[in-house]
C-alpha positions as CSV (number, residue, x, y, z in Angstrom):
1,M,-29.6,-34.1,10.1
2,S,-31.8,-33.7,13.3
3,T,-33.5,-37.0,12.4
4,L,-30.4,-38.9,11.8
5,I,-28.6,-37.6,14.8
6,T,-31.3,-39.0,17.3
7,I,-29.9,-42.4,17.3
8,L,-26.4,-40.9,18.5
9,R,-27.9,-38.6,21.0
10,D,-29.7,-41.8,22.7
11,L,-26.2,-43.0,23.7
12,L,-25.8,-39.9,25.8
13,K,-28.7,-40.4,27.9
14,K,-28.4,-41.6,31.6
15,N,-29.1,-45.2,32.5
16,V,-28.4,-46.2,28.8
17,S,-25.8,-48.8,28.1
18,W,-23.3,-47.6,25.6
19,V,-23.4,-50.1,22.6
20,W,-22.1,-49.0,19.2
21,S,-23.6,-50.9,16.5
22,E,-23.4,-50.9,12.7
23,A,-26.5,-48.6,12.7
24,H,-24.5,-46.0,14.5
25,T,-21.6,-46.4,12.0
26,E,-23.9,-46.0,9.1
27,V,-25.7,-42.9,10.6
28,L,-22.3,-41.3,11.4
29,N,-21.0,-41.8,7.8
30,K,-24.3,-40.2,6.4
31,L,-23.8,-37.2,8.5
32,K,-20.4,-36.8,7.4
33,Q,-21.5,-36.9,3.6
34,I,-24.4,-34.2,4.5
35,V,-21.9,-32.0,6.2
36,A,-19.3,-32.1,3.3
37,S,-22.0,-31.8,0.7
38,P,-22.7,-28.7,-1.4
39,Q,-26.1,-28.3,0.3
40,V,-24.5,-27.3,3.5
41,L,-21.3,-25.4,2.3
42,I,-21.9,-21.8,1.3
43,N,-19.7,-19.4,-0.8
44,F,-17.4,-17.0,1.1
45,D,-18.8,-13.5,1.4
46,P,-16.0,-10.9,2.5
47,N,-18.8,-8.4,3.6
48,K,-20.0,-10.8,6.2
49,K,-18.7,-11.4,9.7
50,I,-16.1,-14.4,9.8
51,T,-16.2,-16.9,12.6
52,I,-13.7,-19.8,13.2
53,Q,-14.4,-22.7,15.4
54,C,-11.2,-24.4,16.7
55,D,-10.9,-27.5,18.8
56,S,-8.1,-30.1,19.6
57,S,-8.6,-33.7,20.9
58,Q,-5.8,-36.0,22.1
59,T,-4.7,-36.9,18.5
60,G,-6.2,-34.4,16.1
61,L,-7.1,-30.8,15.2
62,G,-10.3,-29.6,13.8
63,C,-11.6,-26.2,12.6
64,C,-14.6,-24.8,10.6
65,L,-15.0,-21.5,8.9
66,L,-18.6,-20.0,9.5
67,Q,-20.6,-17.1,8.1
68,E,-24.0,-16.4,9.6
69,G,-23.9,-19.8,11.4
70,R,-23.3,-21.6,8.1
71,P,-20.1,-23.5,7.1
72,V,-17.8,-22.1,4.4
73,A,-14.9,-24.6,4.7
74,F,-13.7,-27.4,7.0
75,S,-10.3,-28.8,7.9
76,S,-8.6,-31.2,10.3
77,R,-5.4,-33.1,10.6
78,S,-3.6,-35.4,12.9
79,L,-1.3,-34.7,15.6
80,N,2.3,-36.0,15.3
81,E,4.0,-37.8,18.2
82,A,5.6,-34.5,19.5
83,E,2.4,-32.5,19.4
84,Q,0.5,-35.2,21.2
85,K,2.7,-34.5,24.2
86,Y,1.8,-31.0,24.3
87,P,-0.4,-29.6,27.2
88,Q,-4.1,-29.2,26.3
89,I,-3.8,-25.3,26.3
90,E,-0.8,-25.6,23.8
91,K,-3.0,-27.9,21.7
92,E,-5.8,-25.6,21.7
93,M,-3.5,-22.7,20.7
94,L,-2.1,-25.0,17.9
95,S,-5.6,-25.6,16.6
96,I,-6.0,-21.8,16.2
97,V,-2.7,-21.2,14.4
98,Y,-3.5,-24.2,12.1
99,A,-7.2,-22.7,11.5
100,C,-5.7,-19.4,10.6
101,R,-3.0,-20.7,8.2
102,K,-5.6,-23.0,6.5
103,F,-8.0,-20.3,6.0
104,H,-5.3,-17.5,5.4
105,N,-6.8,-16.4,2.2
106,Y,-10.3,-15.9,3.8
107,V,-9.1,-14.3,7.2
108,Y,-6.1,-12.1,6.3
109,G,-7.0,-8.5,6.4
110,H,-10.4,-9.2,8.1
111,V,-11.7,-9.0,11.5
112,T,-12.2,-12.6,12.6
113,Q,-14.0,-14.1,15.5
114,V,-12.3,-17.2,16.9
115,M,-14.4,-19.6,19.3
116,T,-12.6,-22.0,21.5
117,D,-13.7,-24.3,24.3
118,H,-10.6,-23.6,26.3
119,S,-11.3,-20.6,28.3
120,P,-7.8,-19.9,29.5
121,L,-6.8,-19.1,25.9
122,V,-9.1,-15.8,25.9
123,S,-6.8,-14.3,28.7
124,I,-3.6,-15.5,26.8
125,F,-4.8,-13.3,23.8
126,G,-5.4,-10.5,26.1
127,K,-1.7,-10.5,27.6
128,N,1.4,-8.9,26.3
129,F,4.1,-11.4,25.1
130,D,6.3,-10.9,28.1
131,K,3.2,-11.9,30.5
132,V,3.1,-15.3,28.6
133,I,5.1,-17.7,30.5
134,S,5.3,-20.6,27.9
135,V,7.8,-20.1,25.3
136,R,5.9,-22.3,22.8
137,L,2.7,-20.3,23.4
138,Q,4.7,-17.1,22.8
139,K,5.9,-18.4,19.5
140,M,2.4,-19.4,18.4
141,K,0.8,-16.1,19.4
142,M,3.9,-14.5,17.4
143,K,2.5,-16.4,14.2
144,L,-0.9,-15.1,14.8
145,I,0.2,-11.4,15.0
146,I,-0.6,-10.8,11.4
147,Y,-4.3,-11.6,11.9
148,D,-6.9,-9.4,13.6
149,L,-8.4,-12.1,15.9
150,H,-11.0,-11.7,18.7
151,V,-11.0,-14.9,20.7
152,E,-14.2,-15.8,22.6
153,Y,-15.0,-18.9,24.8
154,L,-17.8,-21.2,23.6
155,P,-18.6,-24.3,25.8
156,G,-17.6,-27.6,24.1
157,K,-21.0,-28.9,24.2
158,L,-21.9,-26.1,21.8
159,M,-19.1,-26.6,19.3
160,F,-20.3,-29.6,17.4
161,I,-18.5,-29.2,14.2
162,A,-15.0,-28.4,15.3
163,D,-15.3,-31.3,18.1
164,L,-16.4,-33.8,15.5
165,L,-13.5,-32.9,13.0
166,S,-10.8,-32.9,15.8
167,R,-12.0,-36.5,16.7
168,N,-12.5,-37.6,13.0
169,Y,-9.4,-36.0,11.5
170,L,-7.7,-36.7,8.1
171,D,-4.5,-38.7,8.4
172,E,-2.8,-36.6,5.8
173,E,-3.1,-32.9,5.0
174,E,-4.4,-31.8,1.6
175,N,-1.6,-30.9,-0.9
176,E,-1.9,-27.2,-0.8
177,Q,0.7,-26.7,-3.7
178,E,-1.2,-28.6,-6.0
179,I,-4.6,-27.0,-5.3
180,E,-2.9,-23.4,-5.7
181,G,-1.4,-24.6,-9.1
182,V,-4.8,-25.9,-10.2
183,I,-6.5,-22.5,-9.2
184,H,-3.9,-20.4,-10.8
185,A,-4.2,-22.4,-14.1
186,I,-8.0,-21.5,-14.4
187,E,-8.5,-19.1,-17.3
188,Y,-11.6,-17.0,-17.9
189,K,-13.6,-18.3,-20.7
190,N,-13.7,-16.7,-24.1
191,I,-16.8,-14.5,-24.7
192,N,-18.7,-15.7,-27.9
193,V,-21.4,-14.3,-29.9
194,T,-24.0,-16.8,-28.6
195,E,-23.2,-16.0,-25.1
196,I,-23.6,-12.2,-25.7
197,A,-26.9,-12.8,-27.3
198,K,-28.3,-14.9,-24.5
199,E,-27.1,-12.5,-21.8
200,T,-28.7,-9.5,-23.9
201,E,-32.0,-11.3,-23.9
202,N,-31.8,-11.9,-20.2
203,D,-30.8,-8.3,-19.3
204,E,-33.8,-6.3,-18.3
205,I,-32.4,-2.9,-19.6
206,L,-31.3,-4.3,-22.8
207,K,-34.3,-6.2,-23.5
208,S,-36.3,-2.9,-23.2
209,V,-33.7,-1.3,-25.6
210,V,-34.4,-4.2,-28.1
211,K,-38.1,-3.7,-27.7
212,M,-37.8,0.1,-28.5
213,F,-35.6,-0.7,-31.5
214,T,-38.0,-3.3,-32.8
215,E,-41.1,-1.3,-32.2
216,G,-39.8,2.2,-33.0
217,W,-38.5,4.8,-30.6
218,P,-41.1,7.5,-29.5
219,K,-40.4,11.0,-30.7
220,D,-40.7,12.3,-27.2
221,K,-38.0,11.5,-24.7
222,K,-40.3,11.5,-21.7
223,Q,-42.2,8.5,-23.2
224,V,-39.2,6.4,-23.0
225,P,-38.7,4.5,-19.7
226,E,-36.4,6.1,-17.3
227,C,-34.1,3.2,-17.2
228,I,-33.1,3.4,-20.9
229,R,-33.5,7.1,-21.5
230,H,-29.7,7.2,-21.9
231,Y,-30.1,5.3,-25.1
232,W,-32.8,7.5,-26.5
233,R,-30.1,10.1,-27.7
234,L,-28.0,7.2,-29.3
235,K,-31.0,5.7,-31.0
236,E,-29.7,6.8,-34.5
237,N,-26.6,4.9,-34.1
238,I,-28.1,1.7,-32.6
239,S,-28.6,-1.5,-34.5
240,M,-29.1,-5.2,-34.0
241,D,-27.6,-8.3,-35.7
242,Q,-28.2,-11.8,-34.5
243,G,-29.5,-10.8,-31.1
244,I,-26.8,-8.5,-30.3
245,L,-27.2,-4.7,-29.9
246,Y,-24.5,-2.4,-31.5
247,Y,-23.8,1.2,-31.0
248,D,-22.1,2.0,-34.3
249,S,-19.7,-0.8,-34.8
250,R,-19.2,-1.5,-31.0
251,I,-21.1,-4.4,-29.1
252,V,-23.4,-3.2,-26.3
253,I,-22.4,-5.4,-23.4
254,P,-24.9,-6.9,-20.9
255,S,-24.3,-6.2,-17.3
256,K,-23.4,-9.8,-16.5
257,L,-20.6,-9.8,-18.8
258,K,-19.1,-6.5,-18.0
259,L,-16.4,-8.0,-15.6
260,A,-15.6,-10.7,-18.1
261,V,-15.0,-8.0,-20.8
262,L,-12.9,-5.8,-18.5
263,K,-10.6,-8.7,-17.8
264,L,-10.2,-9.4,-21.5
265,I,-9.6,-5.8,-22.5
266,H,-7.0,-5.4,-19.7
267,E,-5.3,-8.7,-20.3
268,G,-2.1,-6.8,-21.4
269,H,-2.2,-4.6,-18.5
270,N,-1.9,-1.4,-20.3
271,G,-2.7,2.0,-18.8
272,I,-6.0,3.7,-18.4
273,L,-5.9,5.6,-21.7
274,K,-4.8,2.7,-23.7
275,T,-7.5,0.5,-22.1
276,L,-10.1,3.3,-22.7
277,L,-9.0,3.4,-26.4
278,R,-9.0,-0.4,-26.9
279,A,-12.5,-0.8,-25.1
280,K,-13.9,2.2,-27.6
281,Q,-12.8,0.0,-30.6
282,L,-14.9,-3.0,-29.4
283,V,-17.6,-2.5,-26.8
284,Y,-20.0,0.1,-25.1
285,W,-22.1,0.2,-22.0
286,I,-23.2,3.1,-19.8
287,S,-20.4,4.7,-17.5
288,M,-17.8,2.5,-19.2
289,D,-15.1,5.1,-18.9
290,N,-15.6,5.4,-15.1
291,E,-15.6,1.7,-14.5
292,I,-12.5,1.2,-16.6
293,R,-10.7,3.7,-14.7
294,Q,-11.7,2.0,-11.5
295,Y,-10.8,-1.3,-12.7
296,V,-7.3,-0.4,-13.8
297,N,-6.5,1.7,-10.8
298,S,-7.6,-1.5,-8.7
299,C,-5.7,-4.0,-10.7
300,V,-3.2,-5.8,-8.6
301,I,-0.4,-6.3,-11.3
302,C,-0.6,-2.8,-12.5
303,S,-0.6,-1.4,-8.9
304,K,2.5,-3.5,-8.1
305,F,4.6,-2.3,-11.1
306,R,3.4,1.4,-11.4
307,N,5.9,4.1,-11.9
308,S,7.2,6.1,-9.2
309,N,5.3,9.3,-7.9
310,I,5.8,12.5,-9.5
311,K,8.2,14.7,-7.2
312,E,6.3,16.9,-4.7
313,S,7.0,20.7,-4.1
314,L,10.1,21.7,-2.3
315,I,10.0,22.0,1.6
316,F,12.9,23.9,3.0
317,H,14.2,23.6,6.5
318,E,13.9,26.3,8.9
319,I,16.2,29.2,8.2
320,P,18.6,29.8,11.2
321,S,19.2,33.2,12.7
322,L,22.4,32.2,14.4
323,P,25.7,30.3,13.4
324,F,25.8,26.7,14.4
325,E,22.0,26.9,15.5
326,I,21.0,24.1,13.0
327,V,23.4,21.5,11.6
328,S,23.1,18.5,9.4
329,C,25.4,15.4,9.7
330,D,26.0,12.3,7.9
331,V,28.8,9.6,7.5
332,L,30.6,9.1,4.3
333,T,33.0,6.2,3.4
334,F,36.2,6.8,1.3
335,A,39.1,4.6,0.6
336,G,37.9,2.2,3.3
337,F,37.7,4.8,6.0
338,D,34.6,6.6,7.6
339,F,34.4,10.2,8.0
340,L,31.9,12.4,10.0
341,V,30.5,15.3,8.0
342,I,28.8,18.2,10.0
343,A,27.4,21.2,8.0
344,D,26.1,24.4,9.4
345,H,23.1,25.6,7.8
346,Y,23.7,29.3,8.5
347,S,27.3,29.5,7.3
348,K,27.7,26.5,5.2
349,W,30.7,25.6,7.3
350,L,32.0,22.1,6.8
351,E,33.5,19.8,9.6
352,L,35.3,16.6,8.3
353,I,36.3,14.2,11.0
354,K,37.9,10.7,10.5
355,L,36.1,8.2,12.5
356,Q,37.9,5.3,14.3
357,Q,34.7,3.2,14.1
358,K,31.2,3.9,12.8
359,T,29.4,3.8,16.3
360,A,27.2,6.0,18.2
361,S,29.7,6.3,20.9
362,E,32.4,7.4,18.3
363,M,29.8,9.9,16.9
364,I,29.3,11.4,20.4
365,K,32.8,11.8,21.1
366,Q,33.4,13.8,17.8
367,F,30.4,15.8,18.3
368,K,31.5,16.8,21.9
369,I,34.7,18.0,20.3
370,V,33.0,20.0,17.8
371,M,30.6,21.4,20.4
372,S,33.4,22.5,22.5
373,V,34.5,24.9,19.7
374,H,31.1,26.1,18.2
375,G,28.7,25.4,21.1
376,C,25.6,23.1,21.1
377,P,23.4,23.3,18.0
378,R,19.6,23.6,18.8
379,V,18.6,21.3,16.0
380,I,20.5,18.5,14.3
381,F,19.2,16.8,11.0
382,S,20.6,13.3,10.1
383,D,19.8,9.8,8.7
384,N,18.9,6.9,11.0
385,M,22.1,5.0,11.3
386,P,23.7,5.4,13.7
387,F,22.2,8.7,14.7
388,G,18.8,7.0,15.4
389,S,20.2,4.9,18.0
390,M,19.0,5.2,21.7
391,E,22.6,6.1,22.7
392,F,22.7,9.1,20.4
393,R,19.1,10.1,21.1
394,T,19.8,10.1,25.0
395,F,23.0,12.2,24.1
396,C,20.9,14.8,22.3
397,K,18.1,14.8,24.9
398,E,20.8,15.5,27.6
399,A,22.4,18.4,25.5
400,N,18.8,19.9,25.0
401,I,19.2,19.2,21.2
402,E,16.2,18.3,18.9
403,L,17.2,15.4,16.7
404,N,15.4,15.1,13.4
405,T,16.0,12.0,11.4
406,S,15.1,11.6,7.5
407,S,12.7,9.1,6.2
408,P,14.4,5.9,5.2
409,R,15.2,5.8,1.5
410,Y,14.6,9.4,1.1
411,P,18.0,11.2,1.7
412,Q,16.7,14.2,-0.2
413,S,14.8,15.2,3.1
414,N,18.2,15.9,4.6
415,G,19.6,17.8,1.5
416,M,22.1,19.9,3.3
417,A,23.9,16.7,4.7
418,E,23.9,15.3,1.2
419,R,25.3,18.2,-0.4
420,A,28.0,18.5,2.3
421,V,28.9,14.8,1.7
422,Q,29.2,15.5,-2.0
423,T,31.6,18.4,-1.4
424,A,33.7,16.4,1.2
425,K,34.1,13.5,-1.1
426,Q,35.3,15.8,-3.9
427,L,37.8,17.2,-1.5
428,L,39.0,14.0,-0.5
429,R,39.4,12.7,-4.1
430,K,41.3,15.7,-5.1
431,A,43.6,15.5,-2.0
432,E,44.3,11.8,-2.7
433,S,44.9,12.6,-6.4
434,E,47.6,15.4,-5.6
435,R,48.8,13.4,-2.5
436,R,48.1,16.3,-0.2
437,D,46.4,16.7,3.2
438,V,42.7,17.2,2.9
439,S,43.1,19.8,5.7
440,D,44.6,22.2,3.1
441,L,41.6,21.9,0.7
442,L,39.2,22.2,3.5
443,L,40.7,25.5,4.7
444,E,40.4,26.9,1.2
445,Y,36.8,25.9,1.1
446,R,36.1,27.7,4.3
447,C,37.6,30.8,2.9
448,T,35.9,30.8,-0.4
449,T,33.0,33.1,-1.0
450,I,29.6,31.4,-1.6
451,P,28.1,33.2,-4.6
452,H,24.6,33.7,-3.4
453,M,25.7,34.7,0.1
454,G,28.4,37.2,-0.9
455,A,30.7,35.9,2.1
456,A,32.8,32.8,2.8
457,P,31.7,30.1,5.5
458,C,34.5,31.4,8.0
459,E,33.0,35.1,7.5
460,L,29.5,33.9,8.2
461,L,30.5,31.9,11.2
462,M,33.4,33.8,12.8
463,S,32.9,37.3,11.1
464,R,36.4,37.2,9.7
465,L,38.4,35.7,7.0
466,L,41.2,33.0,7.9
467,R,44.8,33.5,7.2
468,T,46.0,30.9,4.4
469,K,49.3,30.3,2.8
470,F,48.5,33.2,0.3
471,P,49.7,36.6,1.5
472,I,46.9,38.8,2.6
473,K,46.4,42.4,3.8
474,E,45.9,42.4,7.5
475,S,43.0,44.9,7.2
476,N,41.2,42.1,5.3
477,L,41.6,39.8,8.3
478,M,39.8,42.3,10.7
479,P,36.5,41.0,11.9
480,K,33.4,42.4,10.0
481,V,29.9,41.5,11.3
482,Q,27.8,39.9,8.5
483,T,24.2,41.3,8.3
484,E,20.9,40.3,6.6
485,V,22.5,36.6,6.3
486,S,19.0,35.0,6.9
487,L,17.4,37.4,4.4
488,R,20.0,36.4,1.8
489,Q,19.3,32.7,2.4
490,Q,15.5,33.3,2.2
491,V,15.7,35.2,-1.2
492,Y,18.0,32.4,-2.6
493,K,15.7,29.6,-1.4
494,K,12.6,31.3,-2.6
495,K,14.1,31.5,-6.1
496,Y,15.3,27.9,-6.2
497,K,12.0,26.8,-4.9
498,Q,10.1,28.5,-7.9
499,Y,12.4,26.7,-10.4
500,Y,12.1,23.4,-8.5
501,D,8.2,23.4,-8.3
502,K,7.7,24.1,-11.9
503,T,7.7,20.4,-12.5
504,A,6.5,19.2,-8.9
505,K,2.9,18.3,-8.0
506,N,1.5,18.5,-4.5
507,K,-1.1,16.0,-3.2
508,Q,-3.1,15.7,-0.1
509,G,-1.6,14.1,3.1
510,F,-2.6,10.8,4.5
511,E,-4.4,10.1,7.8
512,E,-4.4,7.3,10.2
513,G,-6.0,4.3,8.8
514,D,-5.6,5.2,5.0
515,K,-5.0,2.3,2.8
516,V,-1.9,2.9,0.7
517,M,0.6,1.4,-1.6
518,V,4.3,1.5,-0.5
519,R,7.2,1.6,-2.8
520,E,9.5,-1.2,-2.0
521,N,12.3,-2.3,-4.2
522,S,10.9,-0.9,-7.5
523,M,7.5,-2.4,-6.7
524,W,4.4,-1.3,-4.7
525,E,3.1,-3.4,-1.9
526,P,-0.1,-2.8,0.2
527,G,-0.1,-1.2,3.6
528,I,-2.0,0.9,6.2
529,V,-1.0,4.3,7.5
530,K,-0.7,3.9,11.3
531,A,0.6,7.4,12.4
532,K,2.3,10.7,11.2
533,V,5.7,11.2,12.3
534,A,6.1,14.5,14.3
535,N,8.2,17.4,12.9
536,S,8.2,15.7,9.5
537,P,5.6,17.0,7.3
538,R,5.6,14.3,4.7
539,S,6.8,11.1,6.9
540,Y,4.4,8.4,8.0
541,I,4.5,5.1,10.0
542,V,3.1,2.4,7.8
543,Q,2.2,-1.2,8.5
544,E,2.9,-3.5,5.5
545,S,3.1,-7.4,5.2
546,G,3.9,-8.1,8.7
547,R,6.2,-5.3,9.6
548,V,6.1,-1.6,10.5
549,V,8.1,1.0,8.5
550,R,8.7,4.7,8.2
551,R,8.1,6.1,4.7
552,T,7.9,9.5,3.1
553,S,4.8,10.4,1.0
554,A,7.1,10.1,-2.1
555,H,7.1,6.4,-1.5
556,L,3.3,6.2,-0.8
557,R,0.1,6.3,-2.9
558,R,-3.4,5.8,-2.1
559,S,-4.9,2.3,-3.0
560,L,-8.3,1.3,-4.0
561,M,-7.7,-2.2,-2.9
562,R,-8.4,-3.6,0.6
563,V,-5.1,-4.3,2.4
564,G,-4.3,-8.0,2.4
565,A,-7.0,-9.1,0.1
566,H,-4.8,-9.6,-2.7
567,Q,-1.8,-11.3,-0.9
568,E,-2.4,-14.7,-2.4
569,F,-5.3,-14.5,-4.8
570,D,-6.8,-11.9,-7.3
571,N,-9.5,-9.6,-5.7
572,D,-10.6,-8.1,-8.9
573,D,-13.9,-9.9,-8.8
574,I,-14.8,-8.4,-5.4
575,I,-13.7,-4.9,-6.4
576,I,-15.6,-4.7,-9.6
577,G,-18.6,-6.5,-8.2
578,M,-18.8,-3.7,-5.5
579,I,-18.6,-1.1,-8.3
580,F,-21.5,-2.7,-10.3
581,N,-23.7,-3.3,-7.4
582,K,-23.4,0.1,-6.1
583,E,-24.5,1.5,-9.5
584,D,-27.3,-0.9,-9.8
585,S,-28.6,-0.1,-6.2
586,N,-28.5,3.6,-6.8
587,G,-29.8,3.5,-10.1
588,A,-27.3,6.1,-11.4
589,I,-26.9,6.2,-15.2
590,V,-23.7,8.0,-16.3
591,G,-23.1,8.8,-20.0
592,E,-20.0,7.7,-21.5
593,N,-18.7,11.1,-22.2
594,E,-20.0,12.7,-18.9
595,E,-17.6,13.6,-16.2
596,V,-17.6,11.5,-13.1
597,R,-16.2,13.1,-10.1
598,N,-15.2,11.2,-6.8
599,N,-17.0,12.8,-3.8
600,D,-13.9,11.9,-1.8
601,D,-11.3,14.5,-2.4
602,R,-8.6,11.9,-1.4
603,G,-9.4,9.7,-4.4
604,T,-6.7,7.8,-6.2
605,E,-5.0,10.1,-8.9
606,M,-5.1,8.7,-12.3
607,E,-1.6,8.2,-13.5
608,V,-0.9,8.1,-17.3
609,S,2.6,7.3,-18.4
610,D,4.4,9.3,-21.2
611,D,3.9,6.7,-23.9
612,E,0.2,7.0,-23.5
613,L,0.0,10.6,-24.5
614,I,-0.3,9.9,-28.0
615,V,-3.1,11.7,-29.8
616,P,-5.6,9.2,-31.0
617,E,-7.7,9.6,-34.0
618,W,-10.8,10.8,-32.0
619,M,-8.9,13.5,-30.5
620,Q,-7.2,15.1,-33.6
621,Y,-8.5,18.1,-35.0
622,L,-7.5,20.9,-37.4
623,G,-4.6,18.8,-39.1
624,T,-1.4,18.2,-36.8
625,K,-1.5,21.5,-35.0
626,G,-1.9,21.5,-31.2
627,R,-0.8,19.2,-28.2
628,V,-2.5,17.3,-25.4
629,T,-1.4,17.8,-21.7
630,K,-1.0,15.0,-19.2
631,S,-4.6,15.6,-18.0
632,G,-5.9,15.1,-21.6
633,R,-6.8,18.6,-22.1
634,V,-6.2,19.8,-25.8
635,V,-4.2,22.8,-26.3
636,K,-5.0,24.7,-29.4
637,I,-2.5,27.1,-31.2
638,P,-4.1,30.5,-31.9
639,K,-4.8,31.1,-35.5
640,K,-2.7,34.2,-35.6
641,L,0.3,32.2,-34.9
642,L,-0.6,29.8,-37.7
643,E,-0.8,32.4,-40.3
């Protein structure tokens, strides 16, 4: 290239007349062919630093994706009539937007260095949106918010490729839809006997095993090379046919074919146990169990449609020591009308208020009326709308009230309010059915004894029974101070928690930066934990697919996949490649039946569905007696119970 480009450089020298001849055209065409040839382009490596060069001319855009100074991909296009009228800074910004969209599959989820020859753009990326004056620049910057870009200035005289592409652009863009269709139509080739035999011959470890099998295994294990010592204990069951090694009736797979075999075995997207059973019918290699677990856990499709998490242990709200100290509230809709429900945690007293409109100002108005009777609560538990509005939060702050909102899509965290709504709806339905005023039913509820408390809500709140339509002796209406209310609640909740936690399972919390899968509309989507919500033990702020949401740990689970890597293409090759490379570099040899533990205590838990708990042949013993737990442990029935 340096030899060919000399004739073009001569045109830039001083005191040289600019004369473009056919020789220059011929050299330029040769340079284009060289730049676009396979000799120059390299394969993309996600572990290497990514650099994008972007440039804009008066009539076109050009960009190039580089790694370690070598090009991975090029792209260019022409500017339409409207874009040609943009100021130069907006054209340069447009080139960055075009490059990121064009190379989305490469840069999304990766830290990317962007080189531009327009230095004002560097400061634009360092400003907040409100500091950028141009509306068009604001919109372009908004489109780039999903990428992790580091924009740097590079003089135009050093940006050869992008400058060349921006001046020699394609008149028409490539048909992206057609390319994606072709890529998705590619299928993994079937593995045949000839290919397995060929790869077995080329595999250094299996080649040594074949040699030992042919020449005979030594009697002493120490005489066997360390790299194949694992096969020494299997020597009695190893055979060979047509250049293929067999362990019993299972084919011993060479290292290069592991990934292809995993894809075929997991083609039906079965769970871990079923995939393991299928593999053990057909194939064998060292540490196969562990690699299958990692492959299934990192499968994009399986991760997306995995079952919901097992429920976690119960966490109760603080037990209040005073009436109306802690309350829960919610809004219910019945017969086209909205009602505000307020429940006292101490006494289970219920307020049911009809609303004129479902707004924060209306809520504040009704709360002030309730507070004028019972006083200001110390803590309010509620859902997010409309209680999470700035107006209601300001009201709570001015009244010195701590407001705790529940995680979206997880009303169980405000169980007191949900139970109160259920009770209120029952009262409304029954009142409507009998054509009575709901206030009559509400009065009876407040005067009815709560079984586990041994007193009615009115007695717990006011230390006295309320007079109702039914005759009552006056001595029963005299005030009686209720004692040990908190203790009675504590005893009841402890018993309830013991019962609830029998089928619950705790898991370790998440930290900032943890890669997770988020439950959204019966599917799992990738995300990153950004922060933990204060005063909420299992609530987190999560960034997912261009938005930031709040979710509880019941809707989160750890992910083995890199966030964003599988948004538009399958990342299994990279994940499994990393697994195999790590094993080869460390030289670790793990037996198929040996237990492999992850040093990271926060590792992804293996999830097995109920239909995968069938006892296979290799786990059956002593007839049909016994059972298998979800963890795979076999529970044997004592002999004395069988006799």
